[in-house]
C-alpha positions in Angstrom: 56.4 132.9 56.6 57.4 130.4 59.2 55.3 127.2 59.6 55.4 123.9 61.4 53.4 120.8 61.5 53.4 117.5 63.6 52.1 114.1 62.6 49.2 112.9 64.8 51.5 110.7 66.9 53.9 113.5 67.5 56.8 111.7 66.1 57.7 113.8 63.2 57.9 117.6 62.8 57.9 119.5 59.6 59.3 123.0 59.7 59.3 125.6 56.8 62.6 127.2 56.2 61.5 129.8 53.6 64.9 131.7 53.6 66.6 128.4 52.6 63.8 127.4 50.1 63.0 124.2 51.9 61.0 122.2 54.4 62.9 120.2 57.0 61.6 117.0 58.6 62.8 116.2 62.1 62.3 113.4 64.5 60.5 115.1 67.3 62.0 113.4 70.3 65.7 113.7 69.2 65.8 116.6 66.7 67.5 114.4 64.3 67.0 115.6 60.7 65.0 112.9 58.7 64.9 114.8 55.5 64.6 118.0 53.5 62.2 118.9 50.7 62.8 121.7 48.2 60.0 124.2 48.7 60.7 127.8 47.4 58.5 130.5 48.7 56.6 128.3 51.0 53.9 130.1 53.0 52.0 127.1 54.6 52.7 123.5 55.4 50.8 120.4 56.6 52.1 117.0 57.5 49.4 114.3 57.2 48.3 112.6 60.5 50.1 109.4 59.4 53.3 111.3 58.8 53.6 109.9 55.2 52.5 112.9 53.1 53.6 116.5 53.3 51.7 119.4 51.6 52.8 123.0 51.2 51.7 126.1 49.4 53.5 129.1 47.8 51.6 132.0 46.2 50.3 130.0 43.2 50.6 126.2 43.9 49.7 123.5 46.4 52.4 120.7 46.3 52.1 117.3 47.9 54.8 114.7 48.3 54.9 111.2 49.6 57.7 111.1 52.1 58.2 107.4 51.7 58.8 107.7 48.0 61.1 110.8 47.9 62.4 110.0 44.5 59.1 111.0 42.8 58.4 114.6 42.2 55.7 116.4 44.2 52.2 116.5 42.8 51.3 120.1 42.1 47.8 121.7 42.0 47.1 125.3 40.9 45.6 127.2 43.9 42.1 128.5 43.3 41.5 132.2 43.3 39.3 134.1 45.7 40.6 132.4 48.9 38.8 129.1 48.5 39.5 126.4 51.1 40.9 123.1 49.8 40.4 119.8 51.6 42.5 116.7 50.8 42.0 113.3 52.3 44.9 111.0 51.2 43.6 108.0 53.1 40.0 108.2 51.7 
């Protein structure tokens, strides 16, 4: 599945590249690559409005990473069954 997500200011764009097993982060104005995040079998992505956090799902997990602290591993959550909707508010 192909997915993309902008931050609220429209400065950053996250694009899922499932065939490459990653998500790429671009500067929206120039197309410059700002980073890559390993994300195998990704089927949905969301970039936080502030552009700091990136979340993605595969078939079994929801992963969240702080893009300002890329050295830290992503936090992973098991997805609930029965198609429940999850809400996450990193800024409170």
